[in-house]
C-alpha positions as CSV (number, residue, x, y, z in Angstrom):
1,X,162.9,36.1,69.6
2,X,160.9,36.4,72.7
3,X,157.3,35.3,72.9
4,X,154.8,37.9,71.8
5,X,152.3,39.0,74.5
6,X,148.9,37.3,74.0
7,X,145.8,39.5,74.1
8,X,142.3,37.8,74.2
9,X,139.8,40.2,72.8
10,X,136.1,40.0,73.5
11,X,134.5,40.2,70.0
12,X,130.8,40.9,69.8
13,X,130.5,41.1,66.0
14,X,130.3,44.9,66.1
15,X,132.6,47.5,64.6
16,X,134.2,48.6,67.9
17,X,135.5,45.2,69.0
18,X,136.5,44.5,65.4
19,X,138.7,47.5,65.2
20,X,140.0,46.9,68.7
21,X,141.3,43.5,67.6
22,X,142.8,45.0,64.4
23,X,144.7,47.7,66.3
24,X,146.1,45.2,68.8
25,X,147.4,42.9,66.1
26,X,148.9,45.9,64.3
27,X,150.7,46.8,67.6
28,X,152.4,43.4,67.5
29,X,150.4,41.4,70.0
30,X,149.3,37.8,69.5
31,X,145.6,38.3,69.3
32,X,142.9,35.7,70.0
33,X,139.2,36.6,69.6
34,X,136.5,35.3,71.9
35,X,132.8,35.5,71.1
36,X,130.5,35.2,74.1
37,X,127.0,33.7,73.8
38,X,125.1,34.7,77.0
39,X,121.4,34.3,76.2
40,X,119.5,31.2,75.1
41,X,115.9,31.6,76.2
42,X,114.4,32.9,72.9
43,X,117.3,32.6,70.5
44,X,114.9,32.1,67.6
45,X,114.7,33.2,64.0
46,X,112.9,36.4,65.2
47,X,115.6,37.3,67.7
48,X,118.7,35.5,66.4
49,X,121.1,38.4,66.9
50,X,123.7,36.1,68.6
51,X,123.9,33.9,65.5
52,X,124.2,36.8,63.2
53,X,126.8,38.4,65.5
54,X,128.9,35.2,65.6
55,X,128.9,35.1,61.8
56,X,130.1,38.7,61.7
57,X,132.8,38.1,64.3
58,X,134.0,35.1,62.4
59,X,134.2,37.1,59.2
60,X,136.1,39.8,60.9
61,X,138.6,37.3,62.4
62,X,139.1,35.9,59.0
63,X,139.9,39.3,57.5
64,X,142.2,40.2,60.4
65,X,143.9,36.8,60.4
66,X,143.3,35.8,64.0
67,X,141.7,32.8,65.8
68,X,138.2,33.0,67.1
69,X,136.9,31.0,70.0
70,X,133.2,30.9,70.9
71,X,132.2,30.3,74.5
72,X,128.8,30.1,76.3
73,X,128.2,32.0,79.5
74,X,124.4,31.7,79.5
75,X,124.3,30.1,82.9
76,X,126.6,32.7,84.4
77,X,124.6,35.5,82.8
78,X,121.3,34.1,84.1
79,X,122.6,33.7,87.7
80,X,124.8,36.8,88.0
81,X,122.9,39.4,85.9
82,X,119.5,38.4,84.8
83,X,118.2,37.2,88.2
84,X,119.2,40.5,89.7
85,X,117.6,42.3,86.7
86,X,114.3,40.7,87.4
87,X,114.5,41.2,91.2
88,X,115.0,44.9,90.7
89,X,112.1,45.3,88.3
90,X,109.8,43.4,90.6
91,X,110.7,45.8,93.4
92,X,109.9,48.8,91.3
93,X,113.4,49.8,90.5
94,X,115.0,50.2,87.0
95,X,118.3,48.3,86.9
96,X,121.1,48.9,84.4
97,X,122.2,45.4,83.2
98,X,125.1,46.8,81.2
99,X,126.9,47.6,84.4
100,X,126.5,44.1,85.8
101,X,127.4,42.6,82.4
102,X,130.7,44.3,82.6
103,X,131.6,43.4,86.2
104,X,130.2,39.9,86.2
105,X,130.6,38.6,82.6
106,X,133.0,40.6,80.4
107,X,135.5,41.2,83.2
108,X,134.9,38.1,85.3
109,X,133.7,35.0,83.4
110,X,135.4,36.2,80.2
111,X,138.6,37.2,82.2
112,X,138.7,33.7,83.8
113,X,138.3,32.1,80.4
114,X,141.0,34.3,78.9
115,X,143.5,33.3,81.6
116,X,142.8,29.7,80.8
117,X,144.0,30.6,77.3
118,X,147.3,31.9,78.7
119,X,146.3,35.5,78.1
120,X,148.7,38.2,79.2
121,X,146.0,40.8,78.6
122,X,142.3,41.0,77.8
123,X,140.7,43.7,75.7
124,X,137.3,45.0,74.7
125,X,135.9,47.6,72.4
126,X,134.9,50.0,75.2
127,X,135.6,53.7,74.9
128,X,137.6,54.3,78.0
129,X,141.3,54.8,79.0
130,X,143.5,53.4,81.7
131,X,146.4,55.0,83.6
132,X,148.8,52.8,85.6
133,X,151.3,54.2,88.1
134,X,154.6,52.8,89.4
135,X,152.9,51.0,92.3
136,X,150.7,49.0,89.9
137,X,147.4,50.9,90.7
138,X,145.1,51.4,87.7
139,X,142.9,54.4,87.2
140,X,139.9,54.4,84.9
141,X,139.8,57.5,82.7
142,X,137.2,59.0,80.3
143,X,137.7,58.3,76.6
144,X,138.9,61.0,74.2
145,X,135.6,60.8,72.4
146,X,133.4,62.3,75.1
147,X,130.2,61.4,73.2
148,X,131.1,57.7,73.3
149,X,132.8,57.5,76.7
150,X,131.7,54.3,78.5
151,X,133.3,54.7,81.9
152,X,129.7,55.0,83.4
153,X,129.2,51.3,82.5
154,X,132.7,50.3,83.8
155,X,132.6,52.0,87.2
156,X,132.1,48.8,89.2
157,X,135.3,47.1,88.0
158,X,138.0,46.3,90.5
159,X,141.8,46.7,90.4
160,X,142.1,43.0,89.7
161,X,139.8,43.3,86.7
162,X,141.4,46.4,85.3
163,X,145.0,45.3,85.8
164,X,145.1,43.0,82.8
165,X,142.7,45.1,80.7
166,X,143.4,47.1,77.5
167,X,141.0,49.6,75.8
168,X,142.4,50.2,72.4
169,X,139.7,52.7,71.4
170,X,140.1,55.0,74.3
171,X,142.3,57.4,72.4
172,X,140.4,57.7,69.1
173,X,136.9,58.7,68.1
174,X,134.0,56.7,66.8
175,X,134.4,58.4,63.4
176,X,138.0,57.2,63.2
177,X,137.0,53.7,64.2
178,X,134.5,53.4,61.3
179,X,137.1,55.0,59.0
180,X,139.7,52.4,60.0
181,X,137.2,49.6,59.5
182,X,136.2,50.8,56.1
183,X,139.8,51.3,55.0
184,X,141.0,47.9,56.1
185,X,138.0,46.1,54.6
186,X,136.6,45.0,58.0
187,X,133.1,43.8,57.1
188,X,131.4,45.3,60.1
189,X,132.5,48.9,59.3
190,X,128.9,50.1,58.6
191,X,127.1,47.9,61.1
192,X,124.9,50.0,63.4
193,X,125.6,50.0,67.1
194,X,123.7,47.5,69.2
195,X,120.8,48.6,71.4
196,X,118.5,46.9,73.9
197,X,119.2,44.8,76.9
198,X,122.8,43.7,77.3
199,X,123.4,40.4,75.6
200,X,119.7,39.9,75.0
201,X,119.3,42.5,72.3
202,X,116.3,44.4,71.1
203,X,112.9,43.0,72.2
204,X,109.4,44.5,72.7
205,X,110.3,45.2,76.3
206,X,106.9,45.0,77.9
207,X,106.1,41.6,76.3
208,X,109.6,40.3,77.1
209,X,109.4,41.3,80.8
210,X,105.9,39.8,81.0
211,X,107.3,36.4,80.3
212,X,109.2,36.5,83.7
213,X,107.1,38.9,85.8
214,X,103.3,38.8,86.3
215,X,101.3,41.7,84.9
216,X,99.8,43.7,87.8
217,X,97.6,46.4,86.4
218,X,96.7,49.4,88.5
219,X,95.8,53.1,88.5
220,X,97.8,56.0,87.1
221,X,97.3,58.9,89.5
222,X,98.4,62.5,89.9
223,X,100.4,63.5,93.0
224,X,97.1,64.5,94.7
225,X,95.6,61.0,94.1
226,X,93.3,61.7,91.2
227,X,93.1,58.8,88.8
228,X,93.9,59.6,85.2
229,X,94.5,56.2,83.6
230,X,95.6,52.6,84.0
231,X,99.0,51.0,83.9
232,X,99.9,47.4,82.9
233,X,102.3,46.8,85.9
234,X,104.7,49.1,87.7
235,X,107.7,47.0,86.5
236,X,107.1,48.2,83.0
237,X,107.7,51.9,83.7
238,X,110.6,54.0,84.7
239,X,110.9,57.5,86.1
240,X,110.9,60.2,83.4
241,X,109.1,57.9,81.0
242,X,106.9,59.7,78.5
243,X,105.9,57.1,75.9
244,X,103.5,54.3,76.5
245,X,101.4,55.8,79.3
246,X,98.2,55.8,77.3
247,X,97.2,59.2,78.6
248,X,96.2,62.0,76.3
249,X,98.1,65.3,76.6
250,X,95.0,67.5,76.6
251,X,94.0,67.5,80.3
252,X,93.3,70.4,82.6
253,X,93.6,72.6,79.6
254,X,97.4,72.1,79.3
255,X,99.0,71.0,76.1
256,X,101.8,69.1,77.8
257,X,102.6,65.4,77.9
258,X,102.5,63.2,81.0
259,X,105.7,61.8,82.6
260,X,106.2,59.1,85.2
261,X,107.2,60.8,88.4
262,X,107.0,57.9,90.9
263,X,105.7,54.5,92.0
264,X,103.5,53.9,95.0
265,X,104.3,50.2,95.5
266,X,101.8,49.9,98.5
267,X,98.9,50.9,96.3
268,X,100.2,49.6,93.0
269,X,99.8,53.1,91.6
270,X,101.9,54.9,89.0
271,X,102.3,58.6,89.7
272,X,102.3,60.9,86.7
273,X,102.8,64.6,86.3
274,X,102.1,66.9,83.4
275,X,105.0,68.8,81.8
276,X,108.7,67.9,81.4
277,X,109.7,70.6,83.9
278,X,107.3,69.6,86.7
279,X,109.1,70.0,90.0
280,X,108.4,66.4,91.0
281,X,110.7,65.2,88.2
282,X,113.8,67.0,89.8
283,X,116.0,66.2,92.7
284,X,118.9,68.1,94.1
285,X,119.9,65.5,96.7
286,X,120.5,62.0,95.4
287,X,121.4,59.2,97.8
288,X,123.2,56.0,96.8
289,X,124.1,52.7,98.5
290,X,125.8,49.5,97.4
291,X,128.9,51.5,96.9
292,X,132.0,50.5,94.9
293,X,135.3,52.4,94.5
294,X,137.7,51.6,91.7
295,X,140.7,52.4,93.9
296,X,139.5,50.2,96.6
297,X,138.9,53.0,99.0
298,X,136.3,55.8,99.2
299,X,137.3,59.3,98.0
300,X,137.8,62.0,100.6
301,X,134.5,63.1,102.2
302,X,133.0,65.5,102.3
303,X,134.3,66.8,99.0
304,X,133.5,68.4,95.7
305,X,133.1,66.1,92.7
306,X,131.2,65.7,89.5
307,X,128.6,63.0,89.0
308,X,126.0,61.7,86.6
309,X,122.8,59.8,87.3
310,X,122.3,58.5,83.7
311,X,124.7,57.5,81.0
312,X,123.7,60.2,78.5
313,X,123.6,63.0,80.9
314,X,126.5,65.4,81.2
315,X,128.6,65.4,84.4
316,X,127.2,67.8,87.0
317,X,129.0,69.4,90.0
318,X,128.0,68.2,93.4
319,X,129.0,68.1,97.0
320,X,129.5,64.5,98.2
321,X,128.9,63.5,101.8
322,X,128.5,60.4,103.9
323,X,125.0,59.4,105.2
324,X,124.8,57.6,108.6
325,X,128.5,56.7,108.6
326,X,129.6,54.7,111.6
327,X,132.3,56.4,113.7
328,X,135.7,55.5,112.3
329,X,134.1,53.4,109.5
330,X,133.4,53.8,105.8
331,X,130.0,55.1,104.9
332,X,127.5,52.6,103.4
333,X,125.4,55.4,101.9
334,X,126.4,58.6,100.2
335,X,124.5,61.8,99.3
336,X,125.3,63.9,96.2
337,X,124.0,67.4,96.7
338,X,123.9,68.8,93.2
339,X,124.5,72.5,92.4
340,X,121.5,72.3,90.0
341,X,118.7,69.8,90.5
342,X,118.9,66.7,88.3
343,X,116.1,65.4,86.1
344,X,114.5,62.1,87.1
345,X,117.3,60.3,89.1
346,X,115.9,56.7,89.0
347,X,116.1,54.1,91.8
348,X,118.1,51.2,90.6
349,X,120.2,53.2,88.2
350,X,123.7,54.3,89.2
351,X,125.2,57.5,90.6
352,X,128.7,57.6,89.1
353,X,131.4,59.9,90.5
354,X,134.3,61.6,88.7
355,X,137.3,63.7,89.7
356,X,138.1,65.5,86.5
357,X,138.6,62.7,83.9
358,X,139.0,60.0,86.5
359,X,136.1,57.7,87.2
360,X,136.1,57.0,90.9
361,X,133.2,54.5,91.2
362,X,129.7,55.0,92.5
363,X,126.6,53.4,93.9
364,X,123.0,52.4,93.3
365,X,120.5,55.3,93.4
366,X,117.9,55.0,96.2
367,X,114.3,56.0,96.2
368,X,113.6,59.6,97.0
369,X,112.6,60.6,100.5
370,X,108.9,61.0,100.7
371,X,109.1,64.4,102.3
372,X,111.4,65.7,99.6
373,X,109.1,64.3,96.9
374,X,106.1,66.0,98.4
375,X,107.8,69.3,98.6
376,X,109.2,69.2,95.0
377,X,112.5,70.9,94.2
378,X,113.6,73.8,92.0
379,X,114.3,73.0,88.4
380,X,116.8,74.4,86.0
381,X,115.5,76.4,83.1
382,X,118.2,75.6,80.5
383,X,116.7,74.8,77.1
384,X,119.8,72.7,76.3
385,X,119.3,70.5,79.3
386,X,115.6,70.2,78.6
387,X,116.4,68.9,75.1
388,X,118.9,66.4,76.5
389,X,116.3,65.1,78.9
390,X,113.6,64.9,76.2
391,X,116.0,62.7,74.1
392,X,116.3,60.3,77.1
393,X,112.6,59.7,77.2
394,X,112.0,58.8,73.6
């Protein structure tokens, strides 16, 4: 008999990676689990999720009947992810560490370790699909379960990172995943999904960030410069944020909450507006830089595509064009002009592009042009979209 192909599975101690490992073993692969520890600064009894997760991963490996290897990538995480995370917050941006976790840890440090274990493939519990053509090129496709699709977080992966990857959960729903886990006696079947900062977990965010960045209090102002409160430091707030501003809703006779609409870094001032549908919260044109394309080349420009500026937001139709492209060269910046203005696109987050179900890649959202911000932009009136946006700010 020939050697079975070996798959090294990243096992987090959650239900998704547990079922991914079970499915691969059932398909006949030789499966080896790897648990990654990537954070050590405050791995205490209060925040000991990594220890608990390792115990869960070991219990799952025992039930499935596979080996489990534990590795420590804390140094790689601090250098490749957390340092950039702090840099962006200090600059007034809102980074998305989950995207960097995937490109720098789960599909780089972990991939390198898996190859040392003679892996033919690597696998994770992400909800996404892959399509490989005869030439060997790999496309990243949305998962069948649209509510769990995670291609947004995977959009910065390269062909070399996707070539050995398997996503066993791409064709099934989250409901089916939990049902499989319960039926097979996998002990994580009812474990709630993880939240918080990638690999760091749930923390009181403001207190956590204050350990690494100085508190720099300043005024909260309206767009016309009137002071309405005080903030603890611009790094602790993000565009569209509603909670934690410390401003009562009953101002100027309007019964509407306040939302963060901008940051004036020069004056250390946080700009707030009243009402979820204030024009300052919407943008029709969103520019992005630090571009990455999964296929290795940019899509045809100008062109019509779909895009999203936040993970939980639905795809929105847009026209994509180059900004300041050198003659005969590839653009370093792109502009997505949306058919309907988008709510609170946030500098530091990602503009991710799609062509149907295919994730093309994307770039980092840039700050809004001051003139466009001053003018404001029309807003959609859809109650459904308003509810989706409200959910994002809680």
